[in-house]
Biopython code that builds the backbone (N, CA, C, O; Angstrom):
import numpy as np
from Bio.PDB.StructureBuilder import StructureBuilder

atoms = [
    (1, "MET", "N", (-74.149, 46.543, 105.049)),
    (1, "MET", "CA", (-74.873, 46.170, 103.839)),
    (1, "MET", "C", (-74.079, 46.571, 102.585)),
    (1, "MET", "O", (-73.975, 45.814, 101.620)),
    (2, "MET", "N", (-73.536, 47.760, 102.636)),
    (2, "MET", "CA", (-72.770, 48.231, 101.487)),
    (2, "MET", "C", (-71.552, 47.338, 101.266)),
    (2, "MET", "O", (-71.191, 47.016, 100.134)),
    (3, "MET", "N", (-70.943, 46.956, 102.355)),
    (3, "MET", "CA", (-69.761, 46.102, 102.263)),
    (3, "MET", "C", (-70.140, 44.769, 101.608)),
    (3, "MET", "O", (-69.402, 44.229, 100.784)),
    (4, "MET", "N", (-71.260, 44.277, 101.982)),
    (4, "MET", "CA", (-71.721, 43.007, 101.422)),
    (4, "MET", "C", (-71.929, 43.140, 99.906)),
    (4, "MET", "O", (-71.551, 42.254, 99.140)),
    (5, "MET", "N", (-72.519, 44.231, 99.496)),
    (5, "MET", "CA", (-72.756, 44.452, 98.073)),
    (5, "MET", "C", (-71.425, 44.532, 97.333)),
    (5, "MET", "O", (-71.276, 43.982, 96.242)),
    (6, "MET", "N", (-70.469, 45.217, 97.932)),
    (6, "MET", "CA", (-69.159, 45.356, 97.300)),
    (6, "MET", "C", (-68.521, 43.976, 97.157)),
    (6, "MET", "O", (-67.939, 43.645, 96.125)),
    (7, "MET", "N", (-68.644, 43.197, 98.201)),
    (7, "MET", "CA", (-68.055, 41.858, 98.171)),
    (7, "MET", "C", (-68.709, 41.038, 97.053)),
    (7, "MET", "O", (-68.035, 40.326, 96.309)),
    (8, "MET", "N", (-70.008, 41.154, 96.958)),
    (8, "MET", "CA", (-70.724, 40.387, 95.932)),
    (8, "MET", "C", (-70.267, 40.827, 94.542)),
    (8, "MET", "O", (-70.056, 40.004, 93.652)),
    (9, "MET", "N", (-70.121, 42.131, 94.378)),
    (9, "MET", "CA", (-69.697, 42.649, 93.080)),
    (9, "MET", "C", (-68.306, 42.124, 92.744)),
    (9, "MET", "O", (-68.037, 41.706, 91.618)),
    (10, "MET", "N", (-67.434, 42.155, 93.738)),
    (10, "MET", "CA", (-66.068, 41.681, 93.514)),
    (10, "MET", "C", (-66.096, 40.201, 93.137)),
    (10, "MET", "O", (-65.396, 39.756, 92.227)),
    (11, "MET", "N", (-66.909, 39.470, 93.848)),
    (11, "MET", "CA", (-66.996, 38.031, 93.583)),
    (11, "MET", "C", (-67.504, 37.806, 92.156)),
    (11, "MET", "O", (-67.002, 36.947, 91.431)),
    (12, "MET", "N", (-68.498, 38.587, 91.774)),
    (12, "MET", "CA", (-69.055, 38.427, 90.435)),
    (12, "MET", "C", (-67.997, 38.741, 89.380)),
    (12, "MET", "O", (-67.870, 38.036, 88.379)),
    (13, "MET", "N", (-67.246, 39.803, 89.620)),
    (13, "MET", "CA", (-66.208, 40.182, 88.667)),
    (13, "MET", "C", (-65.182, 39.060, 88.563)),
    (13, "MET", "O", (-64.767, 38.680, 87.468)),
    (14, "MET", "N", (-64.786, 38.545, 89.703)),
    (14, "MET", "CA", (-63.793, 37.471, 89.704)),
    (14, "MET", "C", (-64.350, 36.256, 88.958)),
    (14, "MET", "O", (-63.646, 35.599, 88.191)),
    (15, "MET", "N", (-65.613, 35.982, 89.202)),
    (15, "MET", "CA", (-66.228, 34.825, 88.545)),
    (15, "MET", "C", (-66.229, 35.033, 87.033)),
    (15, "MET", "O", (-65.961, 34.105, 86.269)),
    (16, "MET", "N", (-66.531, 36.251, 86.614)),
    (16, "MET", "CA", (-66.558, 36.535, 85.183)),
    (16, "MET", "C", (-65.173, 36.311, 84.584)),
    (16, "MET", "O", (-65.030, 35.684, 83.534)),
    (17, "VAL", "N", (-64.172, 36.824, 85.259)),
    (17, "VAL", "CA", (-62.803, 36.663, 84.753)),
    (17, "VAL", "C", (-62.452, 35.180, 84.710)),
    (17, "VAL", "O", (-61.891, 34.692, 83.729)),
    (18, "MET", "N", (-62.787, 34.478, 85.773)),
    (18, "MET", "CA", (-62.474, 33.051, 85.828)),
    (18, "MET", "C", (-63.212, 32.312, 84.711)),
    (18, "MET", "O", (-62.655, 31.430, 84.057)),
    (19, "MET", "N", (-64.458, 32.685, 84.511)),
    (19, "MET", "CA", (-65.240, 32.012, 83.474)),
    (19, "MET", "C", (-64.611, 32.268, 82.109)),
    (19, "MET", "O", (-64.532, 31.375, 81.264)),
    (20, "ARG", "N", (-64.173, 33.489, 81.916)),
    (20, "ARG", "CA", (-63.546, 33.823, 80.636)),
    (20, "ARG", "C", (-62.292, 32.988, 80.454)),
    (20, "ARG", "O", (-62.047, 32.428, 79.385)),
    (21, "MET", "N", (-61.503, 32.914, 81.515)),
    (21, "MET", "CA", (-60.267, 32.135, 81.436)),
    (21, "MET", "C", (-60.609, 30.672, 81.143)),
    (21, "MET", "O", (-59.969, 30.021, 80.317)),
    (22, "MET", "N", (-61.612, 30.184, 81.827)),
    (22, "MET", "CA", (-61.997, 28.781, 81.642)),
    (22, "MET", "C", (-62.463, 28.565, 80.198)),
    (22, "MET", "O", (-62.123, 27.565, 79.566)),
    (23, "MET", "N", (-63.236, 29.506, 79.699)),
    (23, "MET", "CA", (-63.734, 29.369, 78.332)),
    (23, "MET", "C", (-62.563, 29.363, 77.350)),
    (23, "MET", "O", (-62.528, 28.569, 76.411)),
    (24, "MET", "N", (-61.619, 30.250, 77.580)),
    (24, "MET", "CA", (-60.455, 30.315, 76.699)),
    (24, "MET", "C", (-59.700, 28.991, 76.755)),
    (24, "MET", "O", (-59.297, 28.444, 75.728)),
    (25, "MET", "N", (-59.518, 28.494, 77.963)),
    (25, "MET", "CA", (-58.788, 27.236, 78.121)),
    (25, "MET", "C", (-59.544, 26.109, 77.410)),
    (25, "MET", "O", (-58.947, 25.279, 76.725)),
    (26, "MET", "N", (-60.853, 26.100, 77.587)),
    (26, "MET", "CA", (-61.652, 25.042, 76.964)),
    (26, "MET", "C", (-61.537, 25.142, 75.442)),
    (26, "MET", "O", (-61.405, 24.131, 74.751)),
    (27, "MET", "N", (-61.588, 26.359, 74.936)),
    (27, "MET", "CA", (-61.488, 26.545, 73.491)),
    (27, "MET", "C", (-60.136, 26.043, 72.995)),
    (27, "MET", "O", (-60.045, 25.360, 71.975)),
    (28, "MET", "N", (-59.092, 26.394, 73.733)),
    (28, "MET", "CA", (-57.752, 25.961, 73.340)),
    (28, "MET", "C", (-57.683, 24.435, 73.341)),
    (28, "MET", "O", (-57.145, 23.824, 72.418)),
    (29, "MET", "N", (-58.230, 23.840, 74.381)),
    (29, "MET", "CA", (-58.194, 22.381, 74.487)),
    (29, "MET", "C", (-58.961, 21.756, 73.313)),
    (29, "MET", "O", (-58.514, 20.781, 72.709)),
    (30, "MET", "N", (-60.109, 22.334, 73.013)),
    (30, "MET", "CA", (-60.912, 21.790, 71.920)),
    (30, "MET", "C", (-60.146, 21.901, 70.600)),
    (30, "MET", "O", (-60.147, 20.976, 69.788)),
    (31, "MET", "N", (-59.499, 23.036, 70.403)),
    (31, "MET", "CA", (-58.735, 23.228, 69.173)),
    (31, "MET", "C", (-57.626, 22.185, 69.082)),
    (31, "MET", "O", (-57.403, 21.581, 68.033)),
    (32, "MET", "N", (-56.938, 21.987, 70.201)),
    (32, "MET", "CA", (-55.845, 21.014, 70.216)),
    (32, "MET", "C", (-56.391, 19.620, 69.896)),
    (32, "MET", "O", (-55.804, 18.870, 69.115)),
    (33, "MET", "N", (-57.515, 19.294, 70.511)),
    (33, "MET", "CA", (-58.097, 17.968, 70.293)),
    (33, "MET", "C", (-58.476, 17.806, 68.820)),
    (33, "MET", "O", (-58.236, 16.761, 68.217)),
    (34, "MET", "N", (-59.066, 18.850, 68.256)),
    (34, "MET", "CA", (-59.477, 18.775, 66.859)),
    (34, "MET", "C", (-58.255, 18.580, 65.961)),
    (34, "MET", "O", (-58.276, 17.773, 65.032)),
    (35, "MET", "N", (-57.200, 19.326, 66.251)),
    (35, "MET", "CA", (-55.989, 19.216, 65.445)),
    (35, "MET", "C", (-55.445, 17.796, 65.531)),
    (35, "MET", "O", (-55.100, 17.187, 64.518)),
    (36, "MET", "N", (-55.372, 17.278, 66.759)),
    (36, "MET", "CA", (-54.840, 15.928, 66.943)),
    (36, "MET", "C", (-55.721, 14.927, 66.193)),
    (36, "MET", "O", (-55.223, 14.034, 65.508)),
    (37, "LYS", "N", (-57.021, 15.089, 66.332)),
    (37, "LYS", "CA", (-57.953, 14.157, 65.683)),
    (37, "LYS", "C", (-57.770, 14.210, 64.169)),
    (37, "LYS", "O", (-57.761, 13.178, 63.498)),
    (38, "MET", "N", (-57.625, 15.414, 63.645)),
    (38, "MET", "CA", (-57.447, 15.542, 62.209)),
    (38, "MET", "C", (-56.170, 14.848, 61.760)),
    (38, "MET", "O", (-56.148, 14.152, 60.745)),
    (39, "MET", "N", (-55.111, 15.049, 62.527)),
    (39, "MET", "CA", (-53.847, 14.424, 62.157)),
    (39, "MET", "C", (-53.966, 12.908, 62.181)),
    (39, "MET", "O", (-53.513, 12.223, 61.264)),
    (40, "ILE", "N", (-54.574, 12.400, 63.227)),
    (40, "ILE", "CA", (-54.713, 10.947, 63.348)),
    (40, "ILE", "C", (-55.628, 10.431, 62.245)),
    (40, "ILE", "O", (-55.339, 9.403, 61.632)),
    (41, "ASP", "N", (-56.732, 11.136, 61.985)),
    (41, "ASP", "CA", (-57.671, 10.713, 60.954)),
    (41, "ASP", "C", (-56.990, 10.683, 59.594)),
    (41, "ASP", "O", (-57.252, 9.789, 58.791)),
    (42, "ASP", "N", (-56.124, 11.644, 59.329)),
    (42, "ASP", "CA", (-55.447, 11.683, 58.041)),
    (42, "ASP", "C", (-54.658, 10.395, 57.842)),
    (42, "ASP", "O", (-54.716, 9.783, 56.775)),
    (43, "ASP", "N", (-53.924, 9.988, 58.864)),
    (43, "ASP", "CA", (-53.139, 8.761, 58.757)),
    (43, "ASP", "C", (-54.059, 7.581, 58.489)),
    (43, "ASP", "O", (-53.793, 6.761, 57.611)),
    (44, "ASP", "N", (-55.140, 7.502, 59.252)),
    (44, "ASP", "CA", (-56.072, 6.389, 59.093)),
    (44, "ASP", "C", (-56.657, 6.397, 57.688)),
    (44, "ASP", "O", (-56.773, 5.351, 57.051)),
    (45, "ASP", "N", (-57.025, 7.583, 57.208)),
    (45, "ASP", "CA", (-57.641, 7.682, 55.893)),
    (45, "ASP", "C", (-56.688, 7.141, 54.830)),
    (45, "ASP", "O", (-57.108, 6.427, 53.920)),
    (46, "ASP", "N", (-55.409, 7.482, 54.947)),
    (46, "ASP", "CA", (-54.450, 7.013, 53.961)),
    (46, "ASP", "C", (-54.445, 5.489, 53.936)),
    (46, "ASP", "O", (-54.480, 4.877, 52.868)),
    (47, "ASP", "N", (-54.400, 4.881, 55.119)),
    (47, "ASP", "CA", (-54.381, 3.422, 55.190)),
    (47, "ASP", "C", (-55.650, 2.859, 54.575)),
    (47, "ASP", "O", (-55.609, 1.913, 53.787)),
    (48, "ASP", "N", (-56.782, 3.455, 54.946)),
    (48, "ASP", "CA", (-58.059, 2.960, 54.443)),
    (48, "ASP", "C", (-58.091, 3.056, 52.922)),
    (48, "ASP", "O", (-58.543, 2.131, 52.246)),
    (49, "ASP", "N", (-57.613, 4.171, 52.390)),
    (49, "ASP", "CA", (-57.643, 4.351, 50.946)),
    (49, "ASP", "C", (-56.832, 3.247, 50.273)),
    (49, "ASP", "O", (-57.259, 2.674, 49.271)),
    (50, "ASP", "N", (-55.656, 2.954, 50.835)),
    (50, "ASP", "CA", (-54.822, 1.917, 50.242)),
    (50, "ASP", "C", (-55.573, 0.594, 50.238)),
    (50, "ASP", "O", (-55.594, -0.119, 49.235)),
    (51, "ASP", "N", (-56.187, 0.277, 51.372)),
    (51, "ASP", "CA", (-56.920, -0.983, 51.472)),
    (51, "ASP", "C", (-58.040, -1.009, 50.441)),
    (51, "ASP", "O", (-58.239, -2.006, 49.746)),
    (52, "ASP", "N", (-58.772, 0.107, 50.352)),
    (52, "ASP", "CA", (-59.887, 0.157, 49.416)),
    (52, "ASP", "C", (-59.385, -0.068, 47.994)),
    (52, "ASP", "O", (-59.999, -0.803, 47.220)),
    (53, "ASP", "N", (-58.270, 0.567, 47.657)),
    (53, "ASP", "CA", (-57.739, 0.417, 46.310)),
    (53, "ASP", "C", (-57.423, -1.047, 46.036)),
    (53, "ASP", "O", (-57.740, -1.575, 44.970)),
    (54, "ASP", "N", (-56.793, -1.698, 47.016)),
    (54, "ASP", "CA", (-56.444, -3.105, 46.832)),
    (54, "ASP", "C", (-57.702, -3.921, 46.590)),
    (54, "ASP", "O", (-57.757, -4.754, 45.685)),
    (55, "ASP", "N", (-58.715, -3.668, 47.416)),
    (55, "ASP", "CA", (-59.958, -4.423, 47.288)),
    (55, "ASP", "C", (-60.557, -4.208, 45.900)),
    (55, "ASP", "O", (-61.002, -5.151, 45.246)),
    (56, "GLU", "N", (-60.559, -2.947, 45.466)),
    (56, "GLU", "CA", (-61.159, -2.652, 44.173)),
    (56, "GLU", "C", (-60.403, -3.383, 43.064)),
    (56, "GLU", "O", (-61.013, -3.928, 42.143)),
    (57, "ASP", "N", (-59.069, -3.392, 43.158)),
    (57, "ASP", "CA", (-58.283, -4.078, 42.142)),
    (57, "ASP", "C", (-58.643, -5.556, 42.123)),
    (57, "ASP", "O", (-58.838, -6.150, 41.063)),
    (58, "ASP", "N", (-58.728, -6.141, 43.319)),
    (58, "ASP", "CA", (-59.052, -7.565, 43.402)),
    (58, "ASP", "C", (-60.403, -7.821, 42.757)),
    (58, "ASP", "O", (-60.565, -8.774, 41.995)),
    (59, "ASP", "N", (-61.375, -6.964, 43.065)),
    (59, "ASP", "CA", (-62.714, -7.150, 42.509)),
    (59, "ASP", "C", (-62.649, -7.097, 40.981)),
    (59, "ASP", "O", (-63.283, -7.898, 40.295)),
    (60, "ASP", "N", (-61.879, -6.148, 40.461)),
    (60, "ASP", "CA", (-61.790, -6.025, 39.010)),
    (60, "ASP", "C", (-61.238, -7.313, 38.410)),
    (60, "ASP", "O", (-61.757, -7.812, 37.411)),
    (61, "TYR", "N", (-60.190, -7.845, 39.017)),
    (61, "TYR", "CA", (-59.579, -9.064, 38.493)),
    (61, "TYR", "C", (-60.581, -10.213, 38.548)),
    (61, "TYR", "O", (-60.707, -10.992, 37.603)),
    (62, "ASP", "N", (-61.282, -10.301, 39.658)),
    (62, "ASP", "CA", (-62.266, -11.377, 39.805)),
    (62, "ASP", "C", (-63.320, -11.258, 38.710)),
    (62, "ASP", "O", (-63.695, -12.250, 38.084)),
    (63, "ASP", "N", (-63.792, -10.037, 38.487)),
    (63, "ASP", "CA", (-64.825, -9.840, 37.472)),
    (63, "ASP", "C", (-64.307, -10.282, 36.106)),
    (63, "ASP", "O", (-65.020, -10.941, 35.349)),
    (64, "ASP", "N", (-63.063, -9.917, 35.794)),
    (64, "ASP", "CA", (-62.502, -10.287, 34.500)),
    (64, "ASP", "C", (-62.460, -11.804, 34.365)),
    (64, "ASP", "O", (-62.826, -12.355, 33.326)),
    (65, "ASP", "N", (-62.010, -12.476, 35.425)),
    (65, "ASP", "CA", (-61.914, -13.935, 35.381)),
    (65, "ASP", "C", (-63.290, -14.536, 35.134)),
    (65, "ASP", "O", (-63.452, -15.436, 34.310)),
    (66, "ASP", "N", (-64.278, -14.025, 35.859)),
    (66, "ASP", "CA", (-65.632, -14.562, 35.718)),
    (66, "ASP", "C", (-66.110, -14.388, 34.275)),
    (66, "ASP", "O", (-66.694, -15.301, 33.691)),
    (67, "ASP", "N", (-65.858, -13.221, 33.714)),
    (67, "ASP", "CA", (-66.309, -12.967, 32.349)),
    (67, "ASP", "C", (-65.656, -13.963, 31.394)),
    (67, "ASP", "O", (-66.315, -14.511, 30.510)),
    (68, "ASP", "N", (-64.347, -14.193, 31.581)),
    (68, "ASP", "CA", (-63.643, -15.120, 30.697)),
    (68, "ASP", "C", (-64.261, -16.508, 30.798)),
    (68, "ASP", "O", (-64.493, -17.167, 29.785)),
    (69, "ASP", "N", (-64.524, -16.946, 32.018)),
    (69, "ASP", "CA", (-65.094, -18.281, 32.210)),
    (69, "ASP", "C", (-66.438, -18.373, 31.496)),
    (69, "ASP", "O", (-66.724, -19.354, 30.809)),
    (70, "ASP", "N", (-67.254, -17.343, 31.667)),
    (70, "ASP", "CA", (-68.576, -17.360, 31.041)),
    (70, "ASP", "C", (-68.434, -17.460, 29.523)),
    (70, "ASP", "O", (-69.158, -18.210, 28.869)),
    (71, "ASP", "N", (-67.495, -16.698, 28.976)),
    (71, "ASP", "CA", (-67.315, -16.723, 27.527)),
    (71, "ASP", "C", (-66.937, -18.132, 27.076)),
    (71, "ASP", "O", (-67.459, -18.629, 26.078)),
    (72, "ASP", "N", (-66.027, -18.775, 27.814)),
    (72, "ASP", "CA", (-65.590, -20.120, 27.442)),
    (72, "ASP", "C", (-66.783, -21.068, 27.447)),
    (72, "ASP", "O", (-66.951, -21.876, 26.533)),
    (73, "ASP", "N", (-67.605, -20.963, 28.479)),
    (73, "ASP", "CA", (-68.766, -21.850, 28.581)),
    (73, "ASP", "C", (-69.683, -21.639, 27.378)),
    (73, "ASP", "O", (-70.175, -22.597, 26.782)),
    (74, "ASP", "N", (-69.901, -20.384, 27.036)),
    (74, "ASP", "CA", (-70.789, -20.093, 25.910)),
    (74, "ASP", "C", (-70.231, -20.718, 24.632)),
    (74, "ASP", "O", (-70.971, -21.295, 23.836)),
    (75, "ASP", "N", (-68.908, -20.593, 24.448)),
    (75, "ASP", "CA", (-68.296, -21.149, 23.242)),
    (75, "ASP", "C", (-68.521, -22.657, 23.200)),
    (75, "ASP", "O", (-68.851, -23.215, 22.153)),
    (76, "ALA", "N", (-68.341, -23.306, 24.336)),
    (76, "ALA", "CA", (-68.496, -24.757, 24.385)),
    (76, "ALA", "C", (-69.930, -25.122, 24.008)),
    (76, "ALA", "O", (-70.154, -26.062, 23.245)),
    (77, "ASP", "N", (-70.890, -24.386, 24.537)),
    (77, "ASP", "CA", (-72.289, -24.680, 24.230)),
    (77, "ASP", "C", (-72.539, -24.510, 22.727)),
    (77, "ASP", "O", (-73.223, -25.324, 22.107)),
    (78, "ASP", "N", (-71.983, -23.458, 22.160)),
    (78, "ASP", "CA", (-72.191, -23.212, 20.733)),
    (78, "ASP", "C", (-71.657, -24.392, 19.920)),
    (78, "ASP", "O", (-72.296, -24.836, 18.966)),
    (79, "ASP", "N", (-70.474, -24.900, 20.305)),
    (79, "ASP", "CA", (-69.878, -26.017, 19.569)),
    (79, "ASP", "C", (-70.811, -27.219, 19.620)),
    (79, "ASP", "O", (-71.026, -27.894, 18.613)),
    (80, "ASP", "N", (-71.357, -27.478, 20.793)),
    (80, "ASP", "CA", (-72.237, -28.637, 20.939)),
    (80, "ASP", "C", (-73.445, -28.491, 20.012)),
    (80, "ASP", "O", (-73.850, -29.453, 19.359)),
    (81, "VAL", "N", (-74.006, -27.310, 19.956)),
    (81, "VAL", "CA", (-75.197, -27.094, 19.133)),
    (81, "VAL", "C", (-74.859, -27.298, 17.663)),
    (81, "VAL", "O", (-75.630, -27.905, 16.919)),
    (82, "ASP", "N", (-73.687, -26.780, 17.243)),
    (82, "ASP", "CA", (-73.308, -26.915, 15.838)),
    (82, "ASP", "C", (-73.155, -28.384, 15.461)),
    (82, "ASP", "O", (-73.600, -28.799, 14.391)),
    (83, "SER", "N", (-72.533, -29.166, 16.324)),
    (83, "SER", "CA", (-72.288, -30.565, 15.991)),
    (83, "SER", "C", (-73.605, -31.332, 16.105)),
    (83, "SER", "O", (-73.638, -32.539, 15.867)),
]
sb = StructureBuilder()
sb.init_structure("model")
sb.init_model(0)
sb.init_chain("A")
sb.init_seg("    ")
for serial, (resi, resn, name, xyz) in enumerate(atoms, 1):
    if name == "N":
        sb.init_residue(resn, " ", resi, " ")
    sb.init_atom(name, np.array(xyz, "f"), 0.0, 1.0, " ", f" {name:<3s}", serial, name[0])
structure = sb.get_structure()
């Protein structure tokens, strides 16, 4: 009986050590994954930002064009009313 208890204790100790090792390994893996993800995300973000900037510029130009057209139309209407 005593031998059995000793064996169980040894097994438990080994399990604890193994669990600790596994936890450490998992933590390391998670850290590595996070680092990789951050690096990849940074690259993607840069591309996205560039695209967004382009889109915003295009929108601004479109808005300006629309405003100009509207102004021209208004001027034409005013001329008609005056005549």
